[in-house]
N, C-alpha and C positions, 0 to 999 in steps of 0.2 A: 743864278738859278736857271735851269733849263725850262723851256716852254712846257714840256710834258709835266714837270713838277708843279708848275703854276696851275695847269689844268686839273691835275689830280687832287690838289689841296681842297677845293670846294667839295669834291666828291667825298673825301675822307671826313671833312667836317660835318657834311650832311649825314653820313653814316653814323658818326658818333652821336649827333643830335637825335637821330631816330632811335639809337640804342638806349639813350638816356630816357627818351619819352616812353619807350616800351617798358623799361624797368619801373618807371613811375606808375604806369598803368597796372603792371603786375603787382606792385606793392599795394595799390589801392584795392585791387581785387582780393589780395590776401587779407587785408584789414577788414574788408566787407564780409568775407566768408568766415573769418574768425569771430566777428561780432554776431553774424547770423547763427553760427554754431552754438555760441553761448546762449543766445535768446531762444533758439529752438530747443536746446537741451533743457532749459529751465521750463519752457512751456510744456514739453512732453512729460517731464517729471511731475509737473504740477497737475496735469490732466490725469496721469496715472494715479497720483495720490488721491485725487477727488473720486476716482472710480473705486479705489480701495476703501475710502471712507463710506461710500454708499453700500458696498458689500458688507462692511463690518456693522453698520448701524441698522440695516434692513429697511423694510418698507416704511415703517412708522417714523423713525427718527432721522432719516438721511437729510431732509431739508434743513433741520436745525443744525445738524453736524456740519453740512456744507457752509451754512451761513457763518457759524462760529469760526471755521477755518479760513474761509475766503475773505470775510468782511470783519471778523472779530477784532483784529488788530487796529482797525480804524474806527471802531464804534465809540470809543471814549478817548479823551485827551491823555489819560494815564497810559493806556495801552499803546497809543501811537508814540508817546514819549518814550516808552520802553523800546520800541523798534529803533528809534533814533539813538537812544542810549547805547543799545547793543552795537549799532552801526558805527559809532565813533571809534572805538578801539579796533573794530574789524577793519576799517579803512586803513588805519596806520599799520597794523600788523600785516595786512594784505599787501600793502605797498612794499614793506620791508621784505616780505617773502618773495615778491617779484624780483628784487635784486638778487637774492640768494639763488632762487630757482633759475633765473636767466643767466647767471654766471656758471651754471653747470654743476652746482653743489646742492646738497640736500641736508643742510643743517636745520634742525628744528629747535634750536636753543631759545627761540622766542617765547616758548612756553614757560621756561624757568625765569627768563628776564622779566616777564610781567610781574612775578612775585617779588623778585629781589631788587628791581630798579628803584622802587620808592624808599627802600630801607635807609640808604645813606642820608637822604634829606630828612627823613623822620628822626634819625639819631641826632642830627644837628638841631632839628626843631625842638626836641624835648630834653636835650642834654647839654646845650651850650648857651652861653650868654647871647650869642648872635641870634639863635633860634627863639630863645625865651623872651628877649628884650627888644631886639632890633627888628626882626622880621614882622611882628605884628604891627609895627609902626610904619613900615614901608608901604608905598602905593601897591595896590593889589596886582597891577600888571607886572610890577617888578618881581613880586613874590612868585607869580605864575611863570615868569621867564626863568627864575631860579629853579623852580620845580622841573620845568621842561628840560632845561640844559643839564641839570644834575642827573635826572633819570635817563636822558639820552646818552650821556657820557658813560653812565654805569652800564647801560645796555651794550655800548660799543666795547667796553672792556671785557664783559662776559662773553660776547660773541667772538672775541679774538682767541679764546681758548680752543674751541674746536677748529676754528679757522687755521690757527698756527699749527695745531696737531696734524691737519690735513696737508697744508702746503709745505711744511718744513720737515715733518716727521713721518708722513705717509699714513697717519692714522685715519680711520674712517670718521668723518665729521658727523655722520648720522648716529653711529653708536656713541661717540663721545658726547654729543648734544643730548641724546636721550638720557644717558646716565647723569649728565650734569644738571638736567632739569630737576631731578629729585634732590640733588645736592643743593641747588639754589633754594629750594623750598625749606629744607632743614636749616640751612645757614640763616635764612631770613627769620624763621621762627625762633632760632636760638638768640639772635641779636635782639629781636623785639622782646622776647621773654626776659632777657637779662638787663636790658638797658632802656626800654621804652614802654614796658607793659603797664597797663592800668590794673592795679591789684584789686580794685573793687569789682572787676568783671569776673564772671565765672568761666571765661574762655580767654585765649591769648588775643589781646587787642591793645591798642594804644588809647590814650585819652582822645577825646574829640579834637579834630583839627580846628584851629582858630578860623573864624569866618573870613578874615582878611588874607588867608593863605590858600584855601581850597577853591575849587571852581564852583561858582554859584549855580544853583539849580533853577530851571524854568518850570512854569506851571505849578507853583506850589512846592510840594515835596516829592515830585517825580524824580526819576533817575537821570533825566535829561539835564545836562549841565553845559556850561560854557566850553567844555572840552570838545563839543561838536565842531566849534570853529577852529580849534587847534587841528582837528582831523582834516577839515577842508583845506586848510593851509598846507598841511602835511602832504596831501594828495597833489596839490599844485607843485610843491617843491619836488616831490618824487617824479612827476611827469617832466619837469624841466631837466632834472639830472639825467633821467633815463633816456629822453629823446633829444636833448639839446646840448649835451656836454660831451667832451671827449671821453670821460670816464664811463658814462652811460653807453656810448657806442662800443667801447672796448669790452665792457661787461657782456653786451649782447653778442658781439662777434666771438668772444671767447667761449661763451656757453653754446653757441650754435655750431662752431667748428674750431676746436682748440688747435688743430694742426695748421689751419689757415692763419689763425691769430698769431701763432708762433712765427710763421714765415713772414707775416706782415709787420713784425717787430714789436708786437704786444707782449708784455711780460705776463705769461700765463700762470704765474704763481701769485704775483701781487694783485692782479686784477680780480680773480675770484676771492682773494682775501678781503679786498676792499668791498666787494659785493656783499660778503657776509657781515662785515663791520657796519655797512649801511643798513642791512637788515636788523642788526642789533640796536642801532640808534632809533629806528622807527618803532621797534618793539618796546624800547625803554620809554619813549614818549607815550606809547599806548598804555604802558603801565601807569604813567602819571595821570593820564586822562581817566582811566578806569578807577584808580585808587583814590584820587583826590576829587573825583566828580561824582561817582556812583555811591561812594561810602563816606560816612562821617568820621571814620577811624580806620586804621589798618586792621583788617581781620581776615586776611587771606591765609587760611590754615592748610590749604591743599592747592594743587594745580588747578588753574581756572579754566583750562581748555581753550582759552582765547588764542594761544599760539598755534594750536592745531587747526583751529578754525581759520586762522590766517593762511595756513597752507592750502586749505580747501578753497578759500577765496582766490588765492594766486593761481591755482589750477583752473578754476572756473574762468578767471580773467585771462588765461593763456599767457601768463607772465607779463601782461601789459598793465601798468598802473592806471592808464586812462580808463580801463574797464572796471577797476576795483570798486568805485562807488556803486556801480550797478550790482555787482555780485555781492558786495557787502550788505546792501539793502535787501537783496533777495534772501540771503542767509538769515539776517536779523528778522526779516518778516516771517519766514517759515518757522523760526524758533519761537517767536512770540505767538504765532498762529497755533502752533502745537500746544503751547501752554494754555491758551484760551480754550482750545478743543478739549484738552485733558481736564480742565476745570469744570466744563459744562457737560461733558459726556463721559462715557466709560472707555473711550479710545485712549490707549497709552501714549505718553509723550514721545516714546521711542519711535513713533511714526516718522518723525523728522529725520531720523537716521536713515531710514529707507529712502526718503525723498532726496536727501543730499547725495546718497550713493548713486541714485539714478541720474541726477544732474551731472555728477562727475563722470559717470560712464559715458554719457553722450558728448560732453564737452571735451573730455580727454581722448576720445576715440578719433584717431587721425583720419580714418576712412569715412567718418561721418561727413557727408557732403563733399567728400574728396573728389569724386568723379565730376560733379558739377563744377567745382573749383577748377579742375584741370581743363575742362572744356572751355570755361570762360577765359582762362589764361591763353590757351591755344588760339581761340577766336581773336583775342586782343592782339596777339603777336602777328597773326596773319593779316589783320586789318592794318596794322602799322607797317608791315612789310610792303 
C-alpha cells in the first residue's frame, strides 16, 4: 500500500463517520417534527372544536357544554372505561394500517375483517364437540390464545384477496377491499344465521359466550376488558416488526421509494403483499378483542367502522406504530366526549366528524411545519460539516 493511500484512509473514514452522524441527526429531526405535527394538529383541531361549541351553545350554556366535552369522559369510571374500550381495537387496527399504508398500498379490508374474523371460532364454539365440551374446560389463557390466533389467521386470509389481486392481477386493492367489506358482512351474517344463531333472540345473534372463553371485563359491567392488554402487546410487536426487522425495513423502503427498493434487491411485489397480510392479522386480532370483549354474544349486523377509524389513526400517526397509542387514545377520547356532549346538550354527535377532519388536515399536510423542519435540517447539516 502506498503512503498516500495510508494517509487518505483516516480522512475517508472520518468523512463516512460524519455522514452517518449527520443522517442520524436528520432522522431525529424528522421524528421530532412528525410528532410535533401530530400534537399541534390535535391541539389546533381541539381548540377549534371548543370555539364551535361556544358558538353553538351561546352565552348561557357554553360553560356546561365545554365541561361535558373536555372533562366529561373522565368524570365517571364507566365513561373512562368506554374511552379505553374504544382505544383497544383502535390500537390494533391502527398498527395494521400502518403496515398497509407504509408499504404504499391502500387496502381498507380491515373494516370487513372486524366482522368476519370471529365467525370461524364461533362456529367451532357452538357446533363442534371441541367447542361445546373441551373449550369450556381449558384454562382461560389457552382459550384466549385460540381466539386470537384463529381471528388473526382469518384476517390474514381475507387480506390476501385484495393483496393478491393487486400484486398478481393488477386490480386496485382499494376498490376490491371496499366491495369485499360488504361481502364479509353478508357472509358472516349468513353463517351465523344458519349455524350459530340463538332462535330466542329477535335479531341475528349467537347464544352468550361462555365466561371461560371471552375476555373478562373490568369495573363491573363496563366495556373495558382484558383485551386492552392484547392491544398493548400488539403495539409492542408491531413496533418490533416495523423498526427492528428486515421485513419492516423493506416495507418502509418499498412504500417510500419503489424504484430504489427494486434496485436494492427488494421484491416489490412480495413486500407490499406481506404488508397487507400483516394489516389483516392485526385487524383480525382487533375483531377478537372487540367481539369477545365488548359483547356478550356475536351481534354485528353491519360494518362497525373500526377499520376506517384505523385508517384515520394510521394517517394521524404518520404511518408510525409508535405513535398509534397516542392517536388511538385521542380518537377514542373525542368520540366518547362527543357522546357525552350529545347526551347532555343539543349539540349533535356529528361534531366529532368535523374534529377528526381538521386533525387529519393538519397532520397530513406536508407543508405544515415544513419550513421549520427544513431550516432545522440545514442548520444541523452545517453544524456537522
